[in-house]
MARVEXLUM-668681 format. One record per residue (C-alpha): x, y, z. Coordinates in steps of 0.1 Angstrom, whole numbers, padded with zeros to 4 digits, always signed. Example, Ala and Ser with C-alpha at 12.3 -4.5 7.8 and 13.67 -1.06 7.14 Angstrom:
2
+0123-0045+0078
+0137-0011+0071
***
This chain:
481
+1069+1265+1044
+1092+1290+1028
+1116+1315+1042
+1121+1348+1024
+1148+1373+1030
+1145+1405+1050
+1138+1439+1037
+1160+1453+1009
+1172+1482+1030
+1192+1469+1059
+1183+1500+1080
+1145+1499+1080
+1116+1477+1071
+1104+1474+1035
+1091+1508+1023
+1060+1491+1009
+1049+1481+1044
+1063+1511+1063
+1036+1529+1083
+1016+1497+1089
+1040+1476+1108
+1026+1450+1131
+1026+1455+1168
+1060+1442+1182
+1058+1415+1208
+1088+1419+1231
+1101+1384+1239
+1130+1403+1255
+1129+1441+1261
+1164+1447+1249
+1163+1425+1219
+1184+1434+1189
+1165+1417+1162
+1129+1417+1149
+1114+1385+1134
+1086+1396+1110
+1065+1364+1108
+1035+1359+1085
+1013+1329+1093
+0990+1316+1065
+0960+1294+1069
+0942+1274+1043
+0904+1275+1039
+0900+1239+1053
+0920+1248+1084
+0899+1280+1090
+0867+1260+1085
+0878+1233+1109
+0888+1259+1135
+0854+1276+1133
+0836+1243+1137
+0857+1235+1168
+0850+1270+1182
+0813+1266+1177
+0814+1236+1201
+0830+1256+1229
+0809+1264+1260
+0793+1298+1260
+0815+1325+1275
+0847+1308+1267
+0873+1330+1249
+0873+1326+1212
+0897+1340+1186
+0884+1340+1150
+0910+1324+1127
+0923+1345+1099
+0936+1336+1064
+0969+1355+1072
+0983+1368+1104
+1014+1389+1107
+1034+1391+1139
+1067+1408+1149
+1089+1395+1177
+1117+1413+1193
+1143+1387+1202
+1180+1383+1210
+1202+1374+1182
+1227+1358+1205
+1201+1336+1221
+1187+1325+1188
+1221+1315+1175
+1229+1296+1207
+1195+1277+1209
+1187+1271+1172
+1211+1257+1145
+1186+1270+1119
+1189+1306+1130
+1226+1302+1137
+1232+1294+1100
+1206+1318+1086
+1216+1349+1106
+1254+1345+1107
+1264+1329+1074
+1273+1358+1050
+1261+1337+1021
+1226+1344+1032
+1209+1378+1026
+1195+1378+1061
+1230+1378+1076
+1242+1405+1053
+1213+1428+1062
+1219+1423+1099
+1255+1433+1095
+1245+1464+1075
+1219+1475+1099
+1242+1471+1129
+1269+1491+1111
+1244+1519+1104
+1234+1519+1141
+1270+1520+1151
+1276+1551+1129
+1247+1568+1149
+1264+1556+1181
+1233+1536+1190
+1235+1502+1205
+1210+1476+1190
+1197+1467+1224
+1186+1504+1229
+1174+1511+1194
+1138+1516+1184
+1121+1485+1169
+1117+1501+1135
+1155+1508+1134
+1165+1472+1140
+1170+1445+1113
+1137+1429+1103
+1139+1393+1092
+1109+1380+1073
+1096+1345+1078
+1066+1328+1063
+1049+1297+1077
+1019+1279+1064
+0996+1253+1079
+1005+1224+1056
+1022+1204+1083
+0998+1209+1112
+0965+1222+1099
+0964+1242+1131
+0949+1277+1128
+0962+1293+1160
+0999+1288+1154
+1007+1323+1166
+1004+1312+1202
+1027+1282+1197
+1052+1303+1178
+1052+1330+1205
+1058+1305+1232
+1085+1288+1212
+1105+1320+1212
+1098+1324+1249
+1111+1289+1256
+1143+1296+1236
+1148+1327+1257
+1142+1309+1290
+1108+1326+1296
+1076+1310+1308
+1049+1302+1282
+1018+1323+1283
+0993+1298+1268
+0969+1288+1295
+0954+1257+1279
+0982+1235+1267
+0965+1209+1245
+0978+1181+1223
+0974+1201+1191
+0993+1230+1207
+1022+1207+1217
+1022+1191+1183
+1025+1225+1166
+1052+1235+1190
+1071+1203+1182
+1068+1208+1144
+1080+1244+1147
+1109+1233+1169
+1119+1207+1143
+1117+1233+1116
+1139+1258+1134
+1162+1230+1147
+1158+1237+1184
+1140+1205+1195
+1164+1198+1224
+1155+1230+1242
+1118+1225+1237
+1120+1189+1248
+1136+1199+1281
+1109+1226+1286
+1081+1201+1279
+1093+1179+1307
+1106+1204+1332
+1083+1235+1328
+1052+1227+1309
+1045+1195+1328
+1022+1185+1300
+0997+1157+1308
+0996+1134+1278
+0961+1124+1268
+0950+1088+1271
+0939+1073+1237
+0935+1036+1244
+0900+1023+1242
+0888+1002+1271
+0866+0972+1260
+0829+0976+1266
+0806+0947+1272
+0788+0935+1241
+0808+0961+1220
+0838+0956+1198
+0864+0981+1209
+0876+1002+1180
+0898+1033+1181
+0879+1064+1170
+0891+1088+1143
+0897+1115+1169
+0916+1091+1192
+0938+1080+1164
+0945+1116+1155
+0957+1123+1190
+0977+1090+1191
+0995+1099+1159
+1003+1133+1173
+1018+1117+1204
+1040+1095+1182
+1052+1125+1162
+1058+1147+1192
+1077+1119+1210
+1098+1114+1179
+1106+1150+1173
+1112+1160+1209
+1132+1129+1219
+1107+1113+1243
+1118+1076+1240
+1094+1061+1266
+1064+1079+1251
+1074+1070+1216
+1077+1033+1225
+1043+1032+1243
+1025+1051+1215
+1039+1030+1187
+1029+0998+1204
+0994+1012+1209
+0989+1019+1173
+1003+0985+1163
+0979+0968+1186
+0949+0990+1177
+0954+0996+1140
+0948+1026+1119
+0921+1038+1095
+0950+1050+1073
+0960+1013+1067
+0925+1003+1055
+0922+0991+1019
+0888+1009+1020
+0903+1042+1032
+0888+1073+1016
+0908+1104+1007
+0904+1128+1035
+0919+1163+1034
+0923+1164+1071
+0948+1135+1068
+0972+1157+1050
+0986+1167+1084
+1022+1155+1089
+1013+1130+1116
+0990+1111+1092
+1020+1098+1074
+1048+1095+1099
+1082+1104+1087
+1116+1085+1086
+1100+1052+1076
+1080+1050+1108
+1046+1047+1090
+1056+1018+1068
+1074+1000+1097
+1044+1003+1121
+1020+0989+1094
+1043+0960+1086
+1048+0950+1122
+1010+0949+1127
+1005+0929+1095
+1032+0904+1107
+1015+0899+1140
+0980+0895+1125
+0994+0870+1099
+1009+0850+1127
+0977+0849+1147
+0956+0841+1116
+0980+0812+1108
+0968+0795+1139
+0932+0791+1128
+0943+0784+1092
+0966+0757+1104
+0939+0738+1123
+0913+0742+1096
+0938+0727+1072
+0943+0698+1096
+0906+0691+1101
+0900+0693+1063
+0928+0669+1056
+0926+0631+1055
+0948+0628+1086
+0926+0617+1115
+0927+0643+1143
+0905+0624+1168
+0930+0605+1191
+0908+0581+1211
+0923+0548+1200
+0895+0523+1191
+0869+0551+1195
+0887+0574+1169
+0860+0587+1146
+0860+0605+1113
+0826+0618+1123
+0843+0635+1153
+0866+0653+1129
+0838+0664+1107
+0818+0677+1137
+0848+0696+1150
+0854+0712+1116
+0818+0724+1114
+0820+0739+1149
+0853+0756+1141
+0838+0772+1110
+0807+0783+1129
+0826+0798+1158
+0851+0817+1136
+0824+0831+1112
+0801+0841+1141
+0830+0860+1157
+0839+0877+1124
+0874+0861+1124
+0867+0843+1091
+0847+0851+1061
+0833+0827+1035
+0841+0840+1000
+0832+0822+0967
+0841+0830+0931
+0815+0857+0927
+0829+0892+0928
+0800+0903+0950
+0810+0879+0978
+0840+0901+0985
+0816+0926+1001
+0812+0901+1030
+0848+0908+1041
+0849+0932+1070
+0875+0960+1073
+0900+0947+1099
+0923+0977+1098
+0911+0988+1133
+0907+0953+1147
+0925+0952+1181
+0950+0924+1184
+0942+0917+1220
+0906+0914+1211
+0914+0888+1185
+0933+0867+1210
+0907+0871+1237
+0880+0860+1212
+0899+0830+1200
+0903+0819+1237
+0866+0819+1240
+0864+0789+1216
+0843+0762+1235
+0853+0726+1241
+0830+0710+1215
+0823+0673+1220
+0804+0650+1196
+0796+0629+1227
+0807+0625+1263
+0836+0602+1254
+0853+0625+1229
+0871+0649+1252
+0900+0672+1241
+0893+0664+1204
+0885+0700+1195
+0903+0732+1188
+0903+0748+1223
+0927+0723+1240
+0952+0725+1211
+0950+0763+1205
+0951+0777+1241
+0988+0770+1247
+0996+0786+1213
+0976+0818+1221
+0993+0821+1255
+1026+0818+1238
+1018+0845+1212
+1004+0867+1239
+1036+0864+1259
+1056+0875+1228
+1035+0906+1224
+1050+0920+1256
+1085+0919+1241
+1102+0952+1236
+1107+0944+1199
+1070+0949+1192
+1070+0987+1194
+1097+1008+1177
+1125+1019+1200
+1134+1055+1192
+1172+1052+1199
+1176+1020+1179
+1155+1034+1150
+1175+1066+1150
+1209+1050+1152
+1207+1015+1138
+1175+1012+1118
+1185+0984+1096
+1192+0960+1125
+1157+0964+1141
+1135+0969+1111
+1109+0943+1103
+1105+0958+1068
+1137+0952+1048
+1149+0980+1025
+1139+0978+0989
+1174+0966+0978
+1173+0938+1004
+1137+0925+1002
+1146+0895+0981
+1174+0885+1004
+1152+0890+1034
+1126+0866+1020
+1153+0840+1014
+1165+0843+1050
+1130+0841+1065
+1127+0807+1082
+1097+0785+1091
+1088+0785+1127
+1080+0753+1146
+1061+0754+1179
+1070+0730+1206
+1056+0721+1240
+1088+0733+1257
+1081+0768+1242
+1046+0768+1257
+1060+0759+1291
+1089+0784+1290
+1084+0806+1321
+1107+0833+1307
+1081+0843+1281
+1056+0851+1309
+1076+0882+1320
+1083+0914+1302
+1118+0922+1290
+1127+0885+1292
+1163+0879+1281
+1163+0870+1245
+1126+0875+1240
+1130+0906+1218
+1149+0888+1190
+1128+0857+1194
+1095+0876+1190
+1107+0892+1158
+1118+0858+1144
+1084+0843+1152
+1063+0871+1138
+1084+0875+1106
+1087+0837+1099
+1079+0825+1064
+1054+0799+1078
+1043+0784+1111
+1039+0748+1123
+1017+0748+1154
+1013+0710+1161
+1049+0699+1164
+1059+0678+1194
+1092+0678+1214
+1104+0645+1202
+1132+0633+1180
+1120+0628+1145
+1135+0636+1111
+1125+0671+1100
+1137+0697+1076
+1120+0725+1095
+1144+0745+1118
+1133+0753+1153
+1137+0786+1171
+1153+0784+1206
+1150+0811+1231
+1184+0818+1245
***
């Protein structure tokens, strides 16, 4: 998106376009400045817009997208300077050609004893602006741009159907012209926009997976909340994508031109941080099943029935554990043949809550009626409840204020120059029975839970069978304070 200077002659539009000027949209009747805007659309954007329009009900208004659209807006220079830092610098700093042309045009009008507010549109300074669809892939940006200027001038928007793509385009334009604060206030007070719901409710006998369209909207919500300073929306949306996953994070992801939109790679390090937080949580949950498989495959007897302790019981439990996890697609058997890698499912959209719920369905397998509590279920349920409690901590999603002001202290992903140090500082985590019974972890926003959750999910390793008893150990324990 490039800005070009105004016309060479400060008193009139470019002679090459004189006589075919666009119709002027009066944002204010007595405006003293004309913004000559050219909106350009790519072939892919036009094609997508036409497909979307073909799906509209009959009789609904349609506007055919164009490769290039030229609009002229009569606006107030004073208002633009007061509402937008971008226009304040561009239109008043004498180092810019735009500011010089405005001064020259106003001087020419003064010689004619004509006030800019009363002058004809063709006699006012025309400032040329170009905008492409690279960031939004939204063909009908003219409506969003028109309403942006109306919002800056304290006017009501005219767009009747305020959709998520419209709001996203409005936010991107507000960020470009450095007027996000005014647009954010209008979004809450005047537009009263109803944010779309994107979370997928579980359906019986169906694995809930976020659709491509739902993720597209969810990512737009994250971007809008970030650009327009909507902290509560931002926190909720970032947690939603962490818990649901993203097709963008799949190792099997294909190159899709539609994903070139700005929200498909979130700015300011947000994209990488969201992916890392999800990976840390999934690694922690997966360590639970790996831990118990390791125990049951070791030579240490897991059956604890005294004289009735049996290695056959351990073998039986191990077989049932493997069968349960593979049937639920929570574990995949891979051998040394390259083709066996095809049996691994894409888990980029696997819902974290679904994983925990599925693990809790593990039955209480018994080799006979005497061997109770020998299996995985009894030992794993307290751990899953513990992890599920930590997932309600505020440190799971990204907090906008903290990320804006003190990113290094809240980031799970260390900066490149501190990754080695972060790996050295990562500590093993030891689970104890007192942690499982800690009532504070059952409530949201529990005191100390935020830092504790981050330490658990970013631990270097996990010990899930430790007991609360005094014994020599080199493994440090985390204490919720």
